[in-house]
N, C-alpha and C positions, 0 to 999 in steps of 0.2 A: 440196199445200202442207204444209210442216212448218216448225216453228221449234224449234231446239235451242240451249240455252245452257249454258255451263260457267263457273262463277265461281271456279274454283281448288279447290273442295271438292265441289260438287254438280253433277251432270250432269242436266239436265232437258229433256224433250221433250213436246210436246203429243200428244194421243191421237186426232186426227181423220184421216180419209182422205176425199178429195174425188173425186167423179165428176161432171164438169161443175159445176153449181151446187149439187149435193146433197152434204151432209156426212154421212158414215158415222162414227159413233163410239159407244162407244170402241173403238179398235183398239190393238194393242200395237206400239209402236215402240222400246221399250227392252228389250233382250235380255241375259240372262246367258249367257256363252259360255265353256265350257272348250274351247279350240281343238284341232282335230285336228293330227296331226303335220305335214301339208302346210301348214296355216294357220300353225302356229308357225314353220315354216321360212321361208315367204314373208314373214311379218311380223317375222322375227328375234326371236322371243320365247323366254323361258326355258321349260323343260320343264313346269313347273307353273303356267304363266301362266293367269290368270283375267281375263276381259274383260267390260266392259259396252259394248254397242253401241246407240247412239241412231241409228236408221235414218232416212234421208231419201232423196229422189229417187224414181225410178221404182218404184212399189209392186210391180210384177211381178218386179223384180230381188231384192227383199228375201228371199223364201223360197229363191231359188237361192243367194244369198250365205250365208244362214244355214245351209242344208244343207251347203254346202262348208266353212264354218267348223267345224261339228260333226263331219262325216263325212269330210272330205278328198276325195281323188280329183282329177280334172281340175278346173281352175277353170271356173266356169260361163260360158256364152257371154253376154257383156254388150256393150252398145253402147259402143265405145271411140273412135268417131269424134270425139266431143267429150269431153274429160276433164271429167267432172262429179264431184260428191261423192255418197257414199252415207252421209253422216252422220259422227258422231264415235265413236271407240273410246277408251275409258278402260281402261288397264291397271291393275287394282286393286292389283297387287302392288308396282308402283313409282310409282303415281300419275301416270303420264305420259298425256297426251291427244294424239290424232292425228285427222286427217281421213282417211277411207277414200275412195280414189279409185275411179273406174269401172274402172281396171286392177287393182283389188284390191291396191293398194299403200298404205302408210301414209305420210302427209305430216305431219311434226311441226308442231304449231301454235305460234304466237307465245307466248312465255312472258312472264309479268309483267303481263298484262292479261287481263280476261275475254275469252272468245271466244264467238261465236254463228254459226249457219249456218241456211240455209233462207230461206223467203219473208219472214219477219219479223226477219231477223237485225239490221237496222239499229236497229229499235226495241229489241230485246232487248239489244244491245250498249250502246246509249245508256242504257238503264235500269240496267244493271249498272255502267257507269261513273259513274252518279249515285248508286250505293250499294245498288241492289236485289240480292237474291240471284238465283240462276239460276231458281228456282221463281217468284219474284215477277216476274222479267223475262218469263217465258212468260205469266203472268197478265196483265201489262200489254199484251203483244202481242195476246192474245185479246180484251181489252177495247177495243182501239182499231183492230183490223183484222180481216180475214178470213184472216190467215196462220197462225193457231193457233186451235184449238177442241177441244172434247171432253174437257177435263180435262188433267191433267199426270201423267206418270210421272217419277220422279226416283230418283237413287242418290247417296248422300252417302258419301264416303270415311270409313272407320271410324277411331275413336280420335282425331279431331281432325287427321288427316293433311291436308296441303295439297299440291297438285301442285307439283313443282319449279319454281321461278321465280315463283310466285304469292305475293303478300303479303296 
């Protein structure tokens, strides 16, 4: 279980990993990525693109996806029978936010409102719509559910930048 929140300026994700009823933490779910040539081509990114990836979904897929993002080569074998998400990708250079699908494609997210994903996305989205920051939203999810735990990693766009379409 993971909860990710983006408020237009800050991308936040909890730091726990679950195995049955046991919580392993802290783990890293927020990665800085300078994408490989293959990743840039597939995601249609500029040559100097820099990304932040808040990972979610099947934990066994994360290292495969991360290796492909860094090193390139063939796309990793992922379960694509059900299109699921593997978290959010924030393009640091243009402040755009996307959902990463299980087919390793980027789905643009709704602009103009905060967005959230993962097990506690409803609580996180509600908290942000009520005025909480992305970090505060993850804290609220962790305080009221088992869908977030272990602390929070976050990245805030530099210099007061805000993602396009966010107020």
